[in-house]
C-alpha positions in Angstrom: 151.2 154.9 55.8 149.0 152.2 54.3 150.1 149.7 57.0 149.3 152.2 59.8 145.8 152.8 58.3 145.2 149.1 58.0 146.2 148.2 61.5 144.2 151.2 62.8 141.1 150.0 61.0 141.7 146.6 62.6 141.9 148.2 66.0 138.7 150.1 65.4 136.8 147.0 64.3 138.1 145.0 67.2 137.0 147.7 69.7 133.5 147.7 68.2 133.3 143.9 68.3 134.5 143.8 71.9 132.1 146.5 72.9 129.2 144.6 71.4 130.2 141.4 73.0 130.7 143.0 76.4 129.5 146.6 77.0 131.8 146.7 80.1 134.6 147.4 77.6 133.4 151.0 77.4 133.2 151.6 81.1 135.5 154.4 82.3 137.4 152.1 84.7 138.1 149.5 81.9 139.1 152.2 79.4 141.5 153.8 81.9 143.1 150.5 82.8 143.5 149.6 79.1 145.0 153.0 78.4 147.4 152.5 81.3 148.6 149.2 79.9 148.8 150.5 76.4 151.1 153.3 77.8 153.4 150.9 79.5 153.6 148.3 76.7 153.8 151.0 74.0 156.8 152.6 75.6 159.1 149.6 75.6 157.7 148.3 72.3 159.0 151.5 70.7 162.4 150.6 72.0 162.3 147.1 70.6 160.9 148.4 67.4 164.0 150.7 66.9 166.2 147.6 67.2 164.0 145.7 64.7 164.3 148.6 62.2 168.1 148.1 62.2 167.6 144.4 61.5 168.3 143.2 65.0 166.2 141.8 67.8 166.0 142.3 71.6 164.9 139.4 73.7 166.1 140.7 77.0 163.3 143.1 77.8 161.2 140.9 80.0 164.2 139.9 82.2 165.3 143.6 82.4 161.9 144.4 83.9 162.5 141.9 86.7 166.1 143.1 87.3 165.1 146.8 87.3 162.1 146.1 89.5 164.2 144.3 92.1 166.9 147.0 92.1 164.3 149.8 92.4 162.7 148.1 95.3 166.0 147.6 97.1 167.0 151.3 96.4 163.8 152.7 97.8 162.8 150.2 100.5 166.1 148.8 101.9 168.7 151.4 101.1 166.6 154.4 101.6 167.7 156.3 98.5 165.9 159.5 97.5 163.5 158.6 94.7 165.1 160.9 92.0 168.5 159.2 92.7 166.9 155.7 92.4 165.2 156.6 89.1 168.4 158.1 87.8 170.4 155.0 88.8 167.9 152.7 87.1 168.0 154.7 83.8 171.8 154.8 83.9 172.0 151.1 84.5 169.6 150.6 81.5 171.8 152.8 79.3 175.0 150.8 80.4 173.3 147.5 79.5 172.3 148.9 76.2 175.8 150.0 75.5 177.0 146.5 76.5 174.6 144.8 74.1 175.6 147.2 71.3 179.3 146.5 71.9 178.8 142.7 71.7 176.7 143.0 68.5 178.9 145.5 66.7 182.4 145.0 68.0 182.3 141.3 68.8 180.2 140.6 65.8 177.8 138.4 67.8 174.2 137.9 66.5 171.7 140.1 68.4 169.5 137.0 68.9 172.3 135.3 70.9 173.4 138.4 72.8 169.9 139.3 74.0 168.9 135.6 74.6 171.9 135.3 76.9 170.7 138.6 78.5 167.2 137.1 79.0 168.7 134.3 81.0 171.4 136.2 82.8 169.2 139.2 84.0 166.4 136.9 85.2 168.9 134.8 87.1 170.6 137.9 88.5 167.2 139.3 89.6 166.3 136.0 91.4 169.7 135.9 93.1 169.6 139.5 94.4 166.0 139.1 95.7 166.7 135.6 96.9 163.6 134.5 95.0 161.4 136.6 97.3 158.5 138.8 96.1 159.3 142.4 96.6 157.2 145.6 96.6 156.9 149.2 97.8 154.3 148.8 100.6 152.5 152.1 101.0 155.2 154.0 99.2 156.0 156.0 102.3 158.6 158.6 101.5 158.2 158.5 97.8 154.5 159.3 97.3 155.4 161.8 94.6 157.0 159.0 92.5 153.9 156.8 93.0 151.6 159.6 91.7 153.9 160.2 88.7 153.8 156.6 87.8 150.2 155.6 88.7 148.4 158.9 88.8 146.2 160.6 86.1 146.1 163.9 84.2 142.5 165.0 83.5 141.4 161.4 83.8 144.2 160.1 81.5 146.6 157.6 83.2 150.2 158.8 83.5 151.7 155.9 81.5 149.5 156.9 78.5 150.6 160.5 78.9 154.2 159.4 78.9 153.6 157.3 75.9 152.3 160.3 74.0 155.3 162.4 75.0 157.8 159.7 74.2 156.0 158.8 70.9 156.2 162.4 69.7 159.9 162.6 70.5 160.7 159.2 68.9 158.5 160.2 65.8 160.7 163.3 65.3 163.9 161.2 65.9 162.9 158.4 63.5 161.0 160.2 60.8 162.4 163.8 60.8 166.1 163.5 61.7 169.3 162.4 60.0 169.8 159.8 62.7 166.4 158.3 61.8 167.4 158.0 58.2 170.6 156.3 59.2 168.6 153.7 61.2 166.4 152.8 58.3 169.4 152.8 55.9 171.3 150.4 58.1 168.3 148.1 58.3 167.8 148.0 54.6 171.4 147.4 53.7 174.1 147.7 56.3 177.0 147.3 53.8 175.6 149.9 51.4 175.1 152.3 54.4 178.7 151.7 55.5 180.0 152.5 52.0 177.9 155.7 52.0 179.8 157.0 55.0 177.4 156.0 57.8 179.0 154.8 61.0 176.9 151.7 61.1 178.4 150.3 64.3 177.5 153.4 66.2 174.0 153.5 64.7 173.3 149.9 65.5 174.7 150.1 69.0 172.6 153.2 69.8 169.4 151.3 68.9 170.2 148.8 71.8 170.7 151.8 74.1 167.3 153.2 73.1 165.7 149.8 73.7 167.2 149.3 77.1 166.3 152.9 78.1 162.7 152.4 77.1 162.7 149.1 79.0 164.0 151.0 82.1 161.1 153.5 81.9 158.6 150.7 81.3 160.0 148.7 84.2 159.5 151.6 86.6 155.9 152.1 85.5 155.2 148.3 85.7 156.8 148.0 89.2 154.5 150.6 90.7 151.5 149.4 88.7 151.8 145.9 90.2 153.5 146.8 93.5 154.6 143.2 93.5 157.8 142.0 91.9 158.3 138.3 91.8 161.8 137.9 90.1 160.9 134.6 88.6 157.9 135.8 86.7 157.8 139.6 86.7 157.8 140.8 83.1 157.9 137.2 81.7 157.6 137.1 77.9 157.1 140.8 77.7 159.7 140.8 74.9 157.2 138.8 72.8 154.5 141.5 73.4 157.0 144.1 72.2 158.0 142.1 69.1 154.4 141.4 68.3 153.4 145.1 68.6 156.3 146.1 66.4 155.5 143.5 63.7 151.8 144.4 63.8 152.7 148.0 63.5 154.6 147.5 60.3 158.2 146.8 61.4 159.8 144.2 59.1 161.9 141.6 60.8 164.2 142.0 57.8 164.9 145.5 59.0 164.5 148.9 57.3 160.8 149.4 57.8 158.6 150.6 60.7 157.0 153.6 62.3 156.3 154.9 65.8 152.6 155.4 65.1 152.3 151.8 63.8 154.1 150.4 66.9 151.8 152.3 69.2 148.7 151.1 67.3 150.1 147.6 67.4 150.5 147.8 71.2 147.0 149.1 71.6 145.6 146.2 69.4 147.4 143.6 71.6 145.9 145.1 74.8 142.4 145.2 73.3 142.9 141.5 72.4 144.0 140.8 76.0 141.0 142.8 77.2 138.7 140.6 75.0 140.2 137.5 76.5 139.5 138.8 80.0 136.0 140.2 79.4 134.8 137.1 77.6 136.1 134.8 80.3 138.5 133.0 77.9 141.2 131.0 79.8 144.2 133.2 80.4 146.4 130.3 79.3 145.3 131.1 75.7 147.1 134.5 75.9 150.3 133.1 74.5 148.4 131.2 71.8 146.8 134.5 70.7 150.3 136.2 70.8 151.9 133.5 68.7 149.1 133.7 66.2 149.4 137.4 66.0 153.2 137.3 65.4 152.8 134.5 62.8 150.1 136.5 60.9 152.3 139.6 61.0 155.4 137.7 59.7 153.4 136.0 56.9 151.9 139.3 55.8 155.4 140.8 55.8 156.7 138.0 53.7 153.9 138.4 51.1 154.3 142.2 50.9 158.1 141.7 50.6 157.7 139.3 47.6 155.3 141.7 45.9 157.7 144.6 46.3 160.5 142.4 44.9 158.4 141.4 41.8 157.4 145.0 41.2 
């Protein structure tokens, strides 16, 4: 809980600093847009965080955004599928990809870094091939206005992505911190061999984490596709996996596995978006976004190493 309080204090201080530097930060429009982005990024960051808790990594998220966005546009705009069928198909494909990743990691004994790095390249290339490198979109969303409202609308002034984040966060908090499955995830991350000898089906637990990550990426991809209404397969979702990893690390997830919390990941995602907002409001070149991201991840890893050494000594 100390990590969560620490990162929350950082978030509060950063918000105060940004508000002082540029009062536009507190405008209703800016707060709504920030909440919308926090919702989208928070959802798929939770999925990546679950994988990190088991001691793995998922680098394929950004490319999955491109692939799912392209497929969703085809289903709705070219093939004329009813939107519930299209959404269901995207989520089923996401689950299938997660199962495939889990199979390669657990049954083929491949490193998660290699599996998802190959996925990063393959899914991006597949998206570009399917779309023929053309930018796709949804036009005026004729015929699926309900879906547009569900993804981009608001509830009492709160953007739908943020509402979904609250719902998903609550469910995942119960799953991770109040269920046997959650204890298994942490046990596998701390010591996979010990978990196996204690009777836990470690292969199933690890594989399921990749299913969760891919499913969250599917939900996030649908939200992002309608948020931008412009899907360029070569750049859509580029480097989003780094945002998710940074949010998870900032939120207390150890890259060694066995540590992390849903609340911490959500706060980490919010902190990153406020940093992005700071860059935009102060007119700092957007090219520095990745520099900020790299610095944040480095600070998180160094902090994790220091805390890990102190625990080992004590």
